[in-house]
N, C-alpha and C positions, 0 to 999 in steps of 0.2 A: 504493500500500500504506500502511495506517495502522498506526503502532507503538502497540499498545494495552497498557494496564497488565495485568500478570498476577499481581502479588503481592497477597495479601489484607491487609485492615486488621488492625492488632494492638491488643490491649488488655491491660493488666496491672492489678494491684491498686493502690489508692491509695498503699500503702506503697512500691511500686516507684517511683511518681512522686515521692514525697517524697524518696526516696534520691537520685534524679537531681538534685534541686534543693538538697540540704542544704549543699553547699559553695559555693553562689553568694551573692554579696552582694545586697542588696535591689534595686539597679538591674539587675543581671544577671538576677535572678529575674523581675523585671517584664518584661524584654525576652523572655526564654525563654517565659514563660507568657502572652504577649500574646494577647488574644482575636482572633478572625478579623477582622483589620483591617490596613490598611497602616500602616507606621511607618518613621520614619527613626531609626536608632540611631547617635548620635554617639559613636564609640568612640575615646577618647584613646589615646595611645601606652602600651603595656604594660597596657592595661585588660582584657585577656582576650577580645578580639573573636572570635577563631577558636573559642574555647571556647563563647562565647555562640551563635555561628552554628550550630555542630554540635549543641550541646545543644538548641537550638530545633528542629532537624530531628528529633532523636531524640524530643523531647517530643511533637511533632505526630504521629509514627508511633505512639509508645507509648500515647498517649491515644486512639488510634483516629480522629483528626481527618482523616488523610490516608493514602493508600497510599504506599509508598516510590516508586512510579512516578508519583505525583500531584504531585511537587514538581520544581521546576526551580531548581537552585542554580548560580550563575555566579561565577567568580573570574577572576583574570588570569594565573595561572601553573599549569602542570601540577603543580608541586610542591605548591602550595596545595590544588589539587583532590584530589590523592592523600592529603594529610594529612587533609582533611575526611572522605574515604571510610574511611580507616584508623580515625579516631576513632569514626565511626558503627559500624563493624564491631565495635569493642571494646565498645560499649555495647548493641548489639542483635544478636540471633541471626538475622541476615538476610544474604542474598547481595546485595551492593551493585552487582554487575556491570551490572544493567539500569537503575540510577538515572541520571537526567539531571543529573549533576554534572560540571562541567568548565569549561574556559576559553570565552570568547566564540567564538574561532575553532574550537575543538574541537567545540562544540555546533552551530555553524553547519554544519560539515562533516558531522556526524551527520544533521542535518536534510536536507541536500542529498543525502546518500547514500540516505536513505530515500525521498525524493521526487525522484529525479533526472529522471524524465520531465517532471514538472510544472515543474521548474526549467530544463528545456531543456539538460540535460547528459547525456553518455554515462554509463552505469553505472560504468565504470571510469575516470572522469575523474581526472587527475593534478594534484597541487598544486605550484605553482612557489614555491620560496623566493625570497628577495630577489635572490640571485645568478643563479638561473635566470631570474627575471623580467627582470633587466638584460640577460642574454644574448639573450632573446627580443626585447627592444626593439631591441638592436643589429642583430639579424638582420633585423627589419622595416625598419629605417632603411636598411640596405644594399640591400634589395630595392626600396626606393622612391627610391634615390639621394639620400638626405637628407645634407646637409653636417653632419657631426658636430662641426665646429668651431663652427658657428652654433647647432646644436641638440645640445648635449652630452647624451649618453644618460642620465646620472644626473639631469639636470634634467628630461628628459622623464619619467623614472620618478617623480620627486617630484611633477610636475604630475598624472600619472595617479592616483597613490596619494592625493594630497591631495584630489582631487575625489571619489574613491571613498569615502574616509573621511568626507567631508561628505555622502555620499548622492547624488552627482550623476553622471549618465552624460555621455558626450561631448556629447550634444545640449543639455545644461544647463550645460556648462562655461562659465566666465567667459572670454569672448573679446572683447576690445575693440580689438585692433589686428592687423596682419598676423602678427606673431610669435605672439601667443596663439591666433589663429585656426588657424595652422599646427599648434600644439601640440594643439588640440582635434581636428584632423584626424588627427594621429598617434594620439591616444587612441582615436578611433573605429576606425582601422585596426588598432590593437593588439587591441582587443576582438574584432574580426572574426577576426583571426589566432588568438587563444586559442579562440574558438568552433569554428573549423575543426579545430584540433588537439586539442580536448577537454581543455583544461587551464584551471586557475584559480589566480590568485595569492592571497596571503593577504587583501588588502583585498576581493578579489572574493568570497571565501567569505561574508563578513558582508553585503556589499551584495546578493549574489544571494539569500541566505537571507531578508534583509529584504524584498526585492521579491517573493519567492515567497509570503510570508505576507500582504503588503500587497495583492497582486492576486488571491489565491485565497481568497475569503471562506469556502467550506466547510472548507478546510484550517485557516485561521486559527481558525474557530469550534471545530474539533476540539481544537486545542491549548489554546484558552482554556477549554474545558470540562474538559480534562484537568488542567491545572496550576492548582490552586486556591491553591497557595502558591508564590511566586517569591521566592527569596532571593539577594541580590547582595552579594558581598564587595568591599571597596576601591572603593566607589561613587564616591569623589572622583576616581578615575582614569578614569572613563568619558568617551568622546568623544561627539560629536553622534550618529553613526550607531549606536553601541552602545546609547545610551538609546532611540533610535527603534526599534531591533530588540527591545529588552525590552518596549516598549509593545505590540508586536504579540501578545505572549503574555498580556498583562494584560487579561482580560475584566472585565466589570462586577462579578463576584463574587470576583475574585482578591484575595489579600492579598499585597502586596509588602513585603518586609522588607529594606530597604537599609541596609547597615552601612558606615560610612565615617568619615573624619576630614578635614574641610576644611583643618585646620591642617597636614596632611601631604600636601597636594596639590602635587607637585613635578615633574609631567610635562607642563606646558603645551607644551613643545617637541615632544611626541609627540601633541598634540591633545587632551589631557585638559582637560575643561571643568568647572571648579568650580561654575559656575552651574547645572549639572545637579542639584546638591544642593538649591539653593533652589527650582528648578522642581519637583523631586520632592516637596518639602514642600508646595508649593502645589497640585500636581495630584493627589497621592495621599495623603500623610500627613495633610494638613489640620491641621497643628499637633501631630500625635501624634509627639512627639520624645522619645526617652529618651537621657539623657546618661550614658555610662559614664566616670566621672571618677576612680575609685579606681585608682591605679597600683600594679602588683605587681612592678615592675622596679627603679625608681630610688629613692634616698634623697631626703629632703625638700629639701635645698639645690639639688639638680639640678633638681627639679620647679619650685621657686620661680623659678629662673633661666629655665626654659623658659616658664612662665606669663607672667612679666613681659615677656619678649621678644616673644612672639606677640601679646600684648595691644596692641602698637603697630600691628598690622594693622587696617585699617578694615573690610575685606570678609571677615567671618567670622561663623559662627553662634554661636560663643562657648561655652567650657567652661573649667574650671579643674581641673587634675590635682592630686591629693593622695595621700598614702601614710600608712599606719599604721606604717611601718618606722622612723620617727625622722628627724631632720634629716641625720645623717651628716656626712661630711667637707666642708669648703669646697671650692669649685672653684678649682683652682690656675691662676694666670695668669702666664705668663712672657713678658717683653719681651726678645727677643734683638737683638743688634746686627746680625746678618746671618742669611741663610738657612742658612749653614753652622753657625753657633752654635746656631740653632734645632734643626738635625738632631742635633748632638752632645748637646744637652740631652735630646732625646727618647730617644736611644740609652741615655744613662746612667740615665734614669728607668726605662726598660724593663728594663734589667739589674737595677736595685735591686728593682723589683717582682718580677722573676723569682727573685731570691735570697731574697726574703721568702716565696715559695711560690706566687705567681700564675703560672699557665701562660702561655706566650707566646701560645698560641691564644686565650686569654681577654682579650687586649689588642688594640685596634684603633687604627690610625693613619689618620686621615681627612684628606682634602684636597679643596678645591673643584675644582681643575683637575688633570687627569692629569699635566700637565707638572711639577707640584710633586714628583712621586714621585722624580724623578731624583736630586736632592740627598739626599733621605731614603734612597733605595736605596743610594747611594754610602756614606753613613755607616754603614748597617747592614752592608753588604758588608765595609767596612774593619774593623768591629768584630766580624766573624764572628757576627752575630746572625741566626739563621735567620728568613726571612720568606716570605710568600706574598702575591702580588698577587691580590686577590679580584675576580672578575668582569672581569678584564682581563689585559693582557700587561705584563711588566716593560718598563721604559723602552726599553732597547736592542733589544727584540724587536718593537716596534710597527712597523706597516707603513711609515709615513712615515719613521721613523728608519732602517730597513733600506734604503729607497730612497736616502736621502741618503748613507748609509755605502757603498752600492754605487757611487755616483758617485765618492766619495773613493777607494775601492779601485781604480777604473778609472784615476784620475789617477796613482796610485802604481805600479800594475801593469796596464798595458793588456792583458796576456795572460790576465787573470782572466775566463774565459768566463762563469762564474756571475754576476759583477757586470755584465758586458756584457748578458747576456740579461735581467737584472732591469730595466734602465733603458733599453734601446735603444728601447723604445716606451712608456715611461712618464715623463712624461705622453705621451699618444698623439701619434704623429707620422705616422700613416698607414702604418706599416711592418707589413704583415700577416704571417700565419703562413707563407704560401707564400714570401714574400721571405726570411724567416729560414731556411726549409728550404733554399732555394737557396744562401744564404750559407754555411750549415753544410756543404753538399755541396762547395762551392768550397774552403772551408777544409780539409776532409778530404782532398781530392784533392792539394792543394799542401802538406799538412802544416803549415799555418799556423793561427794563432789566429783567432777570429772578428773580433777587432779588426783584425788585419792584412788579413783579407779585406775588411772594411768600408772600410779606407783605400784600397783599389783598386776600390771599387764606384762606382756613379753614383747619381743621384737622391736620394731621401730618406735612404738609408743613408749616402751621402757627406756629406749635410748633418749627420747625427748625428756622424760622425767629425770634421767641421770644428768642431762645437759643443764637443766634448770638448777638442780642441786649443786652441781660443780660451780656454776656461775655465782650462786648464793654464797658458797664458801669463800671463793676468791674475793668477792666484793665486800665481804663482811667487815673488814678493817680498812677499807679504802675511803678516802674523801669522796664526797658526792660526785664531783665532776669526773674523777678517775673511775669511780664505780660505773657510771653511765657509759663512759667511753669503753670500758671492758665489756659491758653488756652488748653494746652495738657491734663490737668485733666478735665476741664469742658466740653470739646468737646466729651469726652468719649474715646479718643485715648489711654490714659494710661490704662484704665480698659480693653479695647479691647485686647491690647497686653499682659496685665497681665494674662488674661484668656486663652491666646493662649499658648499651650505647647511649641511651637517653637518661642514665641514672646520675649524671654529674650533679645536677641541681639537688636531687634528693640526698646525695651524699653530703653536699654542703649544708643542707638543712639538718642532717644528723649531727654534723660537727657543731652547728649552731646550738643544738640542744645541749651539748656539752658546755658550750659557753654560757648558756642560760643557767645551767646548774652551778657553774663557778660563780657567776654574778649573784645568784640567789644565796649561796653560802656566804659570800662577802657582805651582801646587804643585811643579812640576818645575823652576822657575826657568829656563825655556828662553828664550834670546835668539834669536828667529827672524829670520834674515837672508837666507833664500832656500833654494832647492831645487837639488840637483844640482851644488853647488860643492864644491871640496876642503875648504872650511872649514864645510860644512853642519853646523849644531849638531844635537845629538841628546840623547836621554835614555836612561837605562839600560834595556835590554830587560827585560821581565818575567822574573824567574827567573834572570837572569844579569848579567854585567858588560858585555856588548857593547852599544854604543850604536846607537840607531836614529834616522833622520830623524824630526822631530817628528810629521809626519802619520802615518807608519808606527807610531810609538809610541802615538799616540792611537787608531789603529784596533786595535792590540793590546789597549790598555786597554779599549776598548768591547767587544771580543770576550770578554775575561775577565769583565767585569761582566755580560755576557749569557750566561755559562756556566751551570753547574748549581748555583749557590749557593742559588737558591730552593728552599725545603724541598719535599720530595716529599709526596704524599698520605699522610695518617696521621701525619706527623711534627709535633711541637710547633713552631709557628712564629707569629711576629707577623703579624697581618692588616693589609695595606695596601689601601686602597680609597678611591674617591671617596665623597662624602657621598650621592650618588644611589644608588650600589651598596650603601650601608649600610642603606637603608630595609628594615625588617622584621627586622633583626638586633639583637643586644644583646651587651654585653661587660662584664666586671668593671671594666676601666679603658679609657678612651677618650682619645685625644689629637686635638684639633682644631687643625690647623696653618694658618698663613697668614691670620690674621684681620686683613686690611689692606684699606683702601679700594681698589677696583679689582680686587681678587682675590676677596674675600668680604665684602661683596657684589661680584659680578663687574661689571666696568665696563659690559658690554653691558646689564645690567639697568636702568640709568638711562634708556636710550633706548626701552625697551619698556613698553607699557601694563601696569600692575600688576606689572612686572618686579621691583621692589624688594620687594613683598609676597611674591612667590614665593621670592626669595632669603632673606627672613626665615623663611619656612616651611622652607626647606632647613636653615637654622641650627637651627631648632627640632627638626628630625629628627636633626641631628647631636648635639645636647645630650641628647636622650632615648634615645640608644643606650647611655648609660652607666648601669651599675647602682650602683656604689659610688664610683668615683673618676673625676674628669673634669679634664683639662688643656686649657687654651686658650693658644695661643702666637701671637705676631706678631713681626715683625722691623722694625727701623728702616731696614734697607737690604736690597735683594734684587737679584740680578743679572738684568738684562733685556737681551736681545740683546747679550750680552757686555760690558755696561757696568753699573755700580752705579747703582741708582735708590733714592731715599729715599722712605719710605712713611709714610702716616698710618694710625694704628690704625683698625680697622673701627668704623663707627658702632654695630655690634651690641654692641661691648664697653661703650659708654656706656649702652646700653639694658638692661644686666644690673644687678640690685640689688647695691650694694656690700657689703651685709652678708653675702652668701653667697660672696664672692670672697676669695681669699688671694693677694696680690701676692708672688710668689716673689722678685722683685728687691729689695723693701724689707723682706720678712718682716713685713708688717703684716696685720691681719685683713681688710682690704678693699682693693680696687683701684679707683682712679678713673681712667678712661680720659682720655687727654690729659695725664696727669701727667708730671713730668720724667722723662727717661730716666735709668737708673742711672749714677751717677758713680763707683761703686766695685764691687768684686767682691761676690758674694753666694753663699750656699749654699742648695740646695734640699733636699727631704726625702731625696734619694738621696745627698746629700753632694757633688753636682756643684758645682764652684765656677766660675762663669762669669766671664770676665775683664771688667775695666772696659771700657766702650765707648771705643774710641780717640778722642782729640780730633781733630777735623778742623782744617785750617789756619784760622788767624784771618782774618777778612775784612779786618781792618785793626787797627792797634794801638789805635785809639781807638773802635772800634765795640762791642766786647764780644760780638759775635755770631759763631757758628760754623756751617758747613754740618753738617746733621744735628741741629741744635738745635730743640727744641720751643718755639714762640712763640705768643703770643696777640695778636689784633687786635680792637679794639672793634667793628668792623663785620663782619669775616669769620670771627671765632672763632679756634679753635686750628688749628695746622698745623706743618709741619716745613720748615726752610730747606733747599732742595735745590741752590741755586746762588747766585752773587753776581758782581758786577762793580763796578769802581771802588774808591776808597779814601776814607777820611775823610768829609767832608760830601757827597761825590759818590757815595758807595757806594749800590748798589741790591742788594736780595736777592730771590730768587725763592722763594716760599713755596707749598707744596702744602697747601691748607687742607682740613679734614675734609669740609666741606659745600659749599665755594664754588669748588672747582677750584684751578688753579695761577695765581698772579699775581706780577708784578714790582712791588716797592714801594720807593720812595726812603726810605732810613732817616731822612733829615732831617725827613720829614713823616709817616712811617707810624705813629709812636708804638707800636712793637712792644714787647712785654715777654716776658721769658723765663719759661716755666712749668715 
C-alpha cells in the first residue's frame, strides 16, 4: 500500500507572504525564502532555529511550492515535533495530522507500519524498549546456555545496538576473535528470535526502514518523488545510520534543509557524528551555508565569553553570536575553598535573586557530573530552598545509591526483607526467581525473615549470606566512610558499574556516597569506635534526643534527604541538572559549578579523540543557557572518596576574556585564572561573606610554602600544592599542574614561586 498525498496546494496573496516574513531578521528571511535548493543552516544558540524551520515549512505551503504531505520534517524528540506541528497549525488553516513530521524512530515506525509486508514484519509487530530488549536477550542466552558471567547481557545488548546503529547486520559485524565471534552469533540468534516473535527494538526500526528503502527501488522512487522538501532539525546530533536513512528519501530533485549547530554537538557518546555536517555541505549544500548569528536570548558579555571559548576548537564550521540587547552584567566568578562553601555561596545567591523578584524556576544550577548534585542538594535541603532535579533523580533516589543503602540497611537490620530482596541478586549471583519463591515459602512456613531462611539454605543463597556476614565483620571497627567504601567494593557494586560502559556516572555517585558519609561524620563530630558495644557512639536521632549508632543515623539522614523536599509539579523551584540535560533550555540566571580540571573538562576527555573539543562544546552550551546573569564557580578542594583533594581551576576559565568577568573574591572587574586564592573574606552581590581560606600546615619553617597554595613553575606552568614530605633543604612538594598533571618537585631545585 502506498501512502499518497491528499491535501491540495495552497496559495495566498503576496501581502500574506510579506506578513509571514516581516518579523524575521535578514539571515532568517534568507533561510525561510531559500529557492528550491539544498542548504545547511548554521543556527547558533538562541538564534530562533525552530522559528526558522517552521516558518520555512509554512512559506513553502503558503506559496504553493509544496503540498503539506510533500514534505518530510525530522527532529529528535517528540516534544520538538509536537511544537513544530503546533506552530504550523497556528499559522495555517490546515489539518497537520497527515504530515510526515516526527522523530527518526517515529517516522521509521510509520514507514514500516505502512509497508510491513515488504519489510518482512507482521502487521501488528510490537516495539521493544530498552528494558524489554534486555529481557529478550537474557531469555535467549538462557535458552542457549550462555554463561552470563562471561557474556554479560548488557554488553551483548550494547554490541547488538552498536552494530545496528552503524548499519551492520550480524553477518557484517566486526568479529576478530572467539569472544567477538560468539557475540556476532548471539546477535544473529537474537535477530532470528525477534523475527519469530514479531517484535522490533528501537535500533531495528531505523535499520529495517533503511534496508526497506535501500533494497526496494520502486518504493524508494515513490518517496523520492513525493518528498520534494526534506527538513532536518538538530542535524549535528545525527549518527551514521540516521544520515544514511535520510539519503534514501533524497532524490535528485529534492531540496534538503538541514538546521544545526556544530558548536552544540555534545552527544558523541550516543553516536552523534559531527562530521555529518561537513559531509552534508559537500554532498548536498555545495557551499550554500546560511549562518544565523543574531542571538535573542543572552546579553553581550555572555555571548563574548561563549564566542571566545568555542573559538579554541579547531574542528568547527565557524560563526560568531551577537545581540542587539546590550552588553549586560559581567559574568561572576567565585573561587570557593571547598565544595561545601561553593554550595553555600550558590544557596545565598539564589535566595538574594529570589528576594529581588526572580522566580526560583527561572534559575538553573548546572553541573558536569550527576555526583556533584549531592553536596548542592544537601545545602538546598538544609536551607529549605525548594528545588527540582530536571531530567533525573535526586541523589539518594538513584538506582546505585539505593542498592548501596540496601546493603547498609541489611548490615544494621538483617530482618529488613525489602533490603534483602533488592540486593540478594544484584549484582547477579545466579539466584533466580524460583529460588527466591522457595525461600519466601520456607520463611513463611517457619515465621522467619528471608535473611534467617537464607542463613539455613545451601548453594548460592548460602554464599550470599556468608558474603553479608564477612562484610559485617570487616566493617565492624571501620569509620563510617571507610565502612561504606568497603561495602561498595565487597558487594560487587563497584566492579559491576566499572564493567558497564555506561556505568561511569553511577560509579561517581557511589564515590559521592562515601563523601556524604565522611561529611556526615564530620558535621556530627562522631568518634566511630565500633558497632554493637556498650560504648557505641551515636548521634542525635532526627527529630529527637535519642541517640542512634552512626550507621543507623546516616541511613536516617539519607532517608530524610530522599523524602519529599523536592518541589512538586507546578511549584516554584530551583532547577538542578547536568549540562547535557540543559541543552535546549534557557534561564534568567545560571550557575555553572565545579569548573576544575578533571571535573570540567572531565578527566576521561583527555584520553578520547576530540574529547576535549566536545567538553569545550559542553561548556559553550552551559554558558549560552543564561539570559541575563551567569555565575561560574570552582573550588580549591573537593572531597573525593572520603578524602580532601586539591584542585586546579579549569582551563576553560583561562580561555574566557577577562574583560567580561567579575572576580567575586577580589571584587575586581576581571578574573585571571590561576591567580592567588583569596586571603581574606569577601562579599558578593547577595551580601554573602565567604570566610578566608584556612591556612594549611606549613611545610617547614623555612620553606614558605603551604598545601593548597597556588604556585608557578617555569616549565610546567601554574598549579596547586597538594602534598609534601621532608623539611628544610630536603623538602619535596607534590604539585597538581593545570596542563602537565601531578609531579613531585624538590624545593631546593624547583624554583617555584607563589602566584
